[in-house]
N, C-alpha and C positions, 0 to 999 in steps of 0.2 A: 085347503089342500088335502087331497085324499091320502089316507094312510096306505102305504104299501103292504102287501100281504105275503105270507109264505107261499112258496110255489112247490107243487107236487107234480112230477112228470107223469103223463099218462102212458099206458102200455104202447101206444103207437110210437111215441118218442123213443122208447126203449127198443122197439123192433126196428125202427129206422137206423138206430145206432149199431145194433149187433148184426143186422142183415143175415141172420141165420148162423152166424159164427159163435162158437161156444166159449173157447178158452181165451181169456183176456189176461195178458201177462204183465205183472207189475213187480218191481223191486221195492221191498219195504222192510221196515224194522218194527217188530211187534213191541207194544208197550206192556211191560209186566209190573210196573210200579203199583203196589197195593194201595198206596195213598192216593194216587191219581185215579185208579180204577174205581175206588170207593167214592171219590168225589164225583166222578162221571155218573155213577149210579144214582147218587143223591140228586144231582141236577136234572138228569133225564126223568127221574121219578117225579120230581116236582113239576117239570114242564108238561108231563103227561096229563096233569089236571087241566091244562090250558089248550094243548094241541096234541093230536095223535102223533106219536113219535115212533120211528123205526130205529131202534137202538143198534149201534155198531157193536156186535158181539166180541170182536177182536180189534180193539183200538190199535192204531199203528200210525207211523209216519211214512208217507209215500216218498221213496227216494228217486225212482225213475219209472216212467210208464212206457213199456215197450210196445204194447198193442195186442191185436188179435193174432194168435198163433195159427199160421197157415203153411201148407206145403208150397204154394205158389202165390206170391203177392199180387193182389188185385186192387186193393184200396190203399189210401194214404196211411191208414191206421193199422195196416197189417205188419207183422214181423215174421221172419222165417225161423225155422228151427235151427238152421245153421248159424244165424246171427245170435240167437240165444246161447247156443253151444260155445260160440266164440267169446261172448261176454262172460260166461261161467269160467272158461279157461283163463281169461285175463284176470278175473277176480281172484283165482287161486294163487296167482303170482304177485298180487298187490300187497304192499306193506300198509297195514292199517293200525293207527294208534287208537287208544281209548277215546271214545266220543260220548258226549253227554248232550241232552236237550234241556234247556231251561224253560219251563212252562211259565209264561208271564201273565196269562189271564184267560177268561172265558169270553167267547165272542160268538157272533152269529151273522148270517146273511139271509137272503130269501130262500136258500136251499138247505142249509145245514147249521148245526150248532157245533162249535169246535173250540179246542184249546189253541190259543196263539202261543208261539214259542220262538226262542232263539237257539241256534245251533252252536255248540261249543266245540272247538277243534275243527280239523279239516278233513276228517275221514269221509263225511258225506259228500263234500265237494269233490274229493278224489274219486269216489264211486261214480258220481254223475259224469265226470270227465271220461272215465273208462267206458261206461255204457254208451255215452254219446259218440265215442270214437268208432263204435260198431254199428249203431243204427240210430236213426232220427227218433227223437222222443215224441210221443203223442201228447202234446200239451196245448192248452187253449190260450194261454197267455204267458206269463212268466212263472218260474218255479216259486211256489208259495208254501213253505213248510208249515204244517199244522197237524193237529190230531182231531179228526172228525169223531164226534161221539153220538150223533144222531141225525137222522133225516126226517123231514116233515111228511106226514101221511094225511094231512088235512090242511085246509087253508084258513088262516086266521090273520088279523092285522099284526104286523111286525111289532107294533107298540105293545101288544100283549106279551110277546116274547121278551121284549126289553124290560117290562115291568117285573117279570119273574127273575131275569138274570141280573137286574140291578143290585140285588142283595149280595150277589157273588162277585161284585166288582172289587170288594175288599176281601180277598182270599188269603189264606196262609201261603202266599206266593213270594218269590218264585219257588217252584218245586223242581229240583234237578233229577232227571231221569237218565239212567245209564243205557246207552245203546249197546246191546249185547251181541246181536247177530243181524246180518243182512240176509234176506231171503228172496229168491225168485219164486213167485207164487202165480197160480192160474186161478182167476175168479171164474165162476160159472155165470156167463153173461146172459144165458137164456132163461134162468129161473128168477121170477120176481120175488121180492121179499114179502109182498102182500098182494092178494088178488086185486087186480085192477090198478095197481100202482107200478109205474115204470121205474123201479129202483131194484137193482140186483140184490139177491138174497144176502150176498156178502160172504158166502162160504168159499173157501179156496183150498187148493192143495199145494204143498210146497214141493218145488221141483229141484231146487238147490239152495244151499245156505252156507254161510261163512261167518265165523266168529270175528268180532271186532275187538282189538286190544289184546 
């Protein structure tokens, strides 16, 4: 049986996705836990000896994916400025209690390395309900809360990734992380993180934010 390999999207895949549109709007919560960020640095640093990694400079949990910001909707993954404004308005009136994430392990698939987690409290589910009431989410399957720490920029057998990460199966976990703010950000969908690789650079600007708790 052949070993599956990591997958790195080409520029053509990225171009087919953005179709010339620049601003990709996402609601997220930044991760500021020093303990978790240091652990992410250690893991991606060690993986880099095995596979070329594009590190996520600002780890976060995605709460809701709104889509490409446009004046007039044309594609299924477009969102209007009016819809975003309505979401921001509803967010300002929402009562949100303190929320935490419980990081339960390090995991991977063919595309990324990520921390798996459980959500404590109901603030994130409330946020998703509000945003869903305004516009349809751009989602490929079901909502899967996680924290991506790196993308692959070269192809290697997944067994090599597994051999590196196995030592981290026994981590000082769970680590609880406070969710401090929810932000509406726009990612630059046109600029690749690396020449010839169809992964966004990961830089974004914050359009709106709201404290939690």
